[in-house]
C-alpha positions as CSV (number, residue, x, y, z in Angstrom):
1,M,0.0,-25.6,5.2
2,T,-1.0,-26.8,8.7
3,P,-4.6,-27.9,9.4
4,D,-5.0,-24.6,11.3
5,E,-3.8,-22.6,8.2
6,I,-6.1,-24.6,5.9
7,T,-9.0,-23.6,8.1
8,R,-7.9,-20.0,8.5
9,Y,-7.6,-19.4,4.8
10,A,-10.4,-21.7,3.6
11,R,-12.4,-18.9,1.9
12,H,-9.3,-18.1,-0.2
13,I,-8.6,-21.7,-1.0
14,V,-12.0,-22.3,-2.4
15,L,-11.7,-19.3,-4.8
16,R,-10.6,-20.7,-8.1
17,E,-8.5,-17.6,-8.8
18,I,-6.4,-18.2,-5.6
19,G,-6.8,-21.8,-4.4
20,G,-4.1,-23.6,-2.6
21,P,-1.3,-22.5,-4.9
22,G,-2.3,-18.9,-4.6
23,Q,-2.5,-19.1,-0.8
24,Q,1.0,-20.6,-0.8
25,K,2.2,-17.6,-2.8
26,L,0.7,-15.3,-0.2
27,L,2.3,-17.2,2.7
28,R,5.7,-16.8,0.9
29,A,5.3,-13.1,0.0
30,K,7.3,-10.3,1.4
31,L,5.5,-6.9,1.3
32,L,6.6,-3.4,2.5
33,C,4.1,-0.9,3.5
34,V,5.3,2.7,3.6
35,G,3.1,4.6,6.1
36,A,0.9,2.9,8.8
37,G,-1.7,5.7,8.8
38,G,-5.1,6.0,7.2
39,L,-4.3,3.9,4.1
40,G,-1.8,1.6,5.7
41,S,-4.0,0.7,8.6
42,P,-6.8,-1.2,6.7
43,A,-4.3,-2.5,4.1
44,L,-2.1,-4.1,6.8
45,L,-5.1,-5.5,8.6
46,Y,-6.4,-7.3,5.6
47,L,-3.0,-8.4,4.4
48,A,-2.2,-9.9,7.8
49,A,-5.6,-11.7,7.7
50,A,-4.9,-12.9,4.2
51,G,-1.7,-14.6,5.4
52,V,1.0,-12.5,3.6
53,G,3.9,-14.1,5.3
54,R,6.2,-11.1,5.9
55,L,5.0,-7.6,6.3
56,G,7.4,-4.7,6.7
57,I,6.2,-1.4,8.1
58,V,8.0,2.0,7.6
59,D,6.7,4.7,9.9
60,D,8.5,7.0,12.3
61,D,5.4,8.5,13.8
62,A,3.6,8.1,17.1
63,V,-0.2,7.6,17.6
64,S,-2.1,10.8,18.2
65,L,-5.7,11.5,19.1
66,S,-6.5,13.0,15.7
67,N,-5.3,9.7,14.0
68,L,-8.1,7.6,15.5
69,Q,-10.9,9.0,13.3
70,R,-9.5,6.8,10.4
71,Q,-6.4,4.9,11.5
72,I,-8.1,1.7,12.7
73,L,-4.9,-0.1,13.7
74,Y,-4.9,1.9,16.9
75,S,-7.0,2.5,20.0
76,T,-7.2,5.3,22.5
77,D,-4.8,3.4,24.8
78,D,-2.2,3.6,22.0
79,I,-1.9,7.4,22.0
80,G,1.8,8.4,22.3
81,A,3.1,5.0,21.4
82,A,5.1,4.2,18.3
83,K,2.9,3.3,15.4
84,T,5.1,0.5,14.3
85,E,5.1,-1.2,17.7
86,R,1.3,-0.9,18.1
87,A,0.7,-2.1,14.5
88,K,2.8,-5.2,15.1
89,A,0.9,-6.0,18.3
90,T,-2.5,-5.7,16.6
91,L,-1.4,-7.6,13.5
92,G,0.0,-10.4,15.7
93,Q,-3.4,-10.8,17.4
94,I,-5.1,-11.1,14.0
95,N,-2.6,-13.7,12.6
96,P,0.2,-15.2,14.7
97,H,1.5,-17.1,11.7
98,I,3.0,-14.1,9.9
99,S,6.1,-12.1,10.7
100,V,6.2,-8.3,11.0
101,D,9.4,-6.2,10.4
102,L,9.5,-2.8,12.0
103,H,11.3,0.1,10.4
104,P,10.6,3.0,12.7
105,V,12.3,5.5,10.4
106,R,11.3,8.1,7.8
107,L,12.0,6.7,4.3
108,D,14.5,9.0,2.6
109,A,17.1,8.9,-0.1
110,S,19.6,7.3,2.3
111,N,17.5,4.2,3.1
112,A,14.9,3.8,0.3
113,D,16.9,1.3,-1.8
114,A,17.8,-0.9,1.2
115,L,14.2,-1.0,2.5
116,V,12.6,-1.7,-0.9
117,G,15.2,-4.3,-1.8
118,Q,14.1,-6.6,1.0
119,Y,10.6,-7.1,-0.3
120,D,8.7,-8.4,-3.3
121,L,6.0,-5.7,-3.5
122,V,5.6,-2.2,-2.0
123,L,2.5,-0.4,-0.8
124,D,2.8,3.4,-0.6
125,G,0.3,5.0,1.8
126,S,2.5,8.1,2.5
127,D,1.0,11.6,2.6
128,N,3.5,13.7,0.7
129,F,4.9,13.8,-2.9
130,A,8.5,13.8,-1.8
131,T,8.1,10.4,-0.2
132,R,6.0,9.1,-3.1
133,Y,8.7,10.0,-5.6
134,L,11.4,8.4,-3.5
135,V,9.4,5.2,-3.2
136,N,8.7,5.1,-6.9
137,A,12.3,5.6,-7.9
138,A,13.5,2.9,-5.5
139,C,10.8,0.5,-6.8
140,V,11.8,1.2,-10.4
141,R,15.5,0.5,-9.6
142,A,14.7,-2.7,-7.8
143,K,12.1,-3.8,-10.4
144,K,9.4,-4.1,-7.7
145,P,5.8,-3.4,-8.4
146,L,4.3,-0.4,-6.5
147,I,0.8,0.0,-5.3
148,S,0.2,3.6,-4.5
149,A,-3.0,5.3,-3.2
150,A,-3.9,8.7,-2.0
151,M,-7.0,10.5,-0.7
152,S,-8.3,13.9,0.3
153,Q,-11.7,15.0,1.6
154,W,-14.1,12.6,-0.1
155,E,-12.1,11.3,-3.0
156,G,-9.4,8.6,-3.3
157,Q,-7.3,7.2,-6.1
158,I,-5.2,4.1,-6.6
159,S,-3.0,2.4,-9.2
160,V,-0.4,-0.3,-9.6
161,Y,2.8,1.1,-11.0
162,D,5.0,-1.5,-12.7
163,P,7.1,-0.2,-15.6
164,N,8.8,-3.6,-15.8
165,T,5.5,-5.1,-17.2
166,D,4.9,-2.3,-19.7
167,G,2.9,-0.1,-17.4
168,P,3.8,3.5,-16.3
169,C,5.6,4.3,-13.0
170,Y,4.2,6.9,-10.6
171,R,6.3,9.7,-12.1
172,C,5.0,9.0,-15.6
173,V,1.6,9.9,-14.3
174,F,2.6,12.7,-11.9
175,P,5.8,14.1,-13.3
176,E,5.9,17.1,-10.9
177,A,4.6,17.8,-7.5
178,P,1.7,20.4,-7.5
179,A,2.5,23.9,-6.5
180,E,2.4,24.9,-2.9
181,G,-1.2,25.0,-1.6
182,L,-2.8,23.1,-4.6
183,A,-2.7,19.7,-2.9
184,P,-3.3,20.2,0.8
185,N,-2.8,17.3,3.1
186,C,-5.5,15.6,5.2
187,A,-4.8,17.9,8.2
188,Q,-5.4,20.9,6.0
189,A,-8.2,19.7,3.8
190,G,-9.8,17.1,5.9
191,V,-10.8,13.5,5.0
192,M,-13.8,11.4,5.6
193,G,-12.6,8.6,7.8
194,A,-14.3,5.6,6.1
195,L,-12.7,6.6,2.8
196,A,-9.4,5.4,4.3
197,G,-11.0,2.0,4.8
198,V,-12.2,1.9,1.2
199,M,-8.9,2.9,-0.4
200,G,-6.7,0.8,2.1
201,S,-8.8,-2.2,1.4
202,M,-8.4,-1.7,-2.3
203,M,-4.6,-1.6,-1.8
204,A,-4.8,-4.9,-0.1
205,S,-7.0,-6.3,-2.8
206,E,-4.6,-5.2,-5.5
207,A,-1.7,-6.7,-3.6
208,I,-3.4,-10.0,-3.3
209,K,-4.0,-10.0,-7.1
210,V,-0.4,-9.1,-7.9
211,I,0.9,-11.8,-5.6
212,T,-1.4,-14.6,-6.7
213,G,-1.8,-13.6,-10.3
214,A,-5.6,-13.4,-10.0
215,G,-7.6,-11.2,-12.2
216,E,-6.3,-8.0,-13.7
217,P,-4.5,-5.6,-11.3
218,L,-4.7,-1.9,-11.9
219,R,-1.6,-1.7,-14.1
220,G,-1.9,1.1,-16.6
221,A,-5.1,2.3,-15.0
222,L,-6.0,4.9,-12.3
223,Y,-9.1,4.1,-10.3
224,I,-10.8,7.2,-8.8
225,Y,-13.5,6.8,-6.2
226,D,-15.8,9.7,-5.1
227,A,-17.4,8.7,-1.8
228,L,-19.5,11.9,-1.6
229,Y,-21.6,10.9,-4.6
230,G,-20.9,7.2,-4.8
231,E,-19.3,7.4,-8.2
232,S,-16.1,5.9,-9.6
233,R,-14.2,6.1,-12.8
234,K,-11.1,4.4,-14.3
235,L,-8.6,6.3,-16.5
236,S,-6.1,4.6,-18.8
237,L,-2.5,5.5,-18.1
238,S,0.6,5.2,-20.4
239,Q,4.4,5.4,-19.9
240,R,6.3,8.6,-20.7
241,Q,9.3,8.0,-22.8
242,D,11.1,10.9,-21.2
243,C,10.3,9.8,-17.6
244,P,13.4,10.4,-15.4
245,D,12.6,7.4,-13.3
246,C,11.6,4.6,-15.7
247,G,12.6,6.0,-19.1
248,A,15.7,3.9,-19.2
249,I,13.6,0.7,-18.9
250,Q,11.7,1.7,-22.0
251,S,14.7,2.5,-24.2
């Protein structure tokens, strides 16, 4: 590390769980974030500040006025601009030492494997089950850990899905998408803006732990946070032997 980097990351380096070796791992890490919205915004900001060396961003959307209540990567002047372009500009201002790959596309069955295969770790901040299942299956095939979070109204949830280390994958826990109308998106149900900051920051925290080996990431556990009443709980998760995505790994 250069003298500038040593100063920039000093508060990480003095942490015994990270130290110089852990910070070097962060600098070498390649991380893909699917969705640069409410969850992706704070996660990317903190991961850029932490010195994750290469960040990939998948998002085909443009900034809209309704985004600004919670998507803190963007400003009023960014309305109408591509999220990936504005995200790169903001992250570069925070940390000029990292590189940011732009993927201004919608992740689908035709590109999921190619996108996931370029990175060490994937964060999923998408807002629909179809994308979450595609990301999960691609991560299982590529043997890449997946950090997935979701939120609605006042409640958020997060877990690290990594069946290659004896934990469940996303489909083990959520085998089928809920019926139409049972899981409305943020536009339909609403979401408290600061909740995105809480959950996105937790995604960044879990990513830092996975990359550096610090502590115990949320493998095999689902953390649920209720912002309305200031309560949280953690549920134990297990693999499903008949899971269509990761069942072959277990057999």
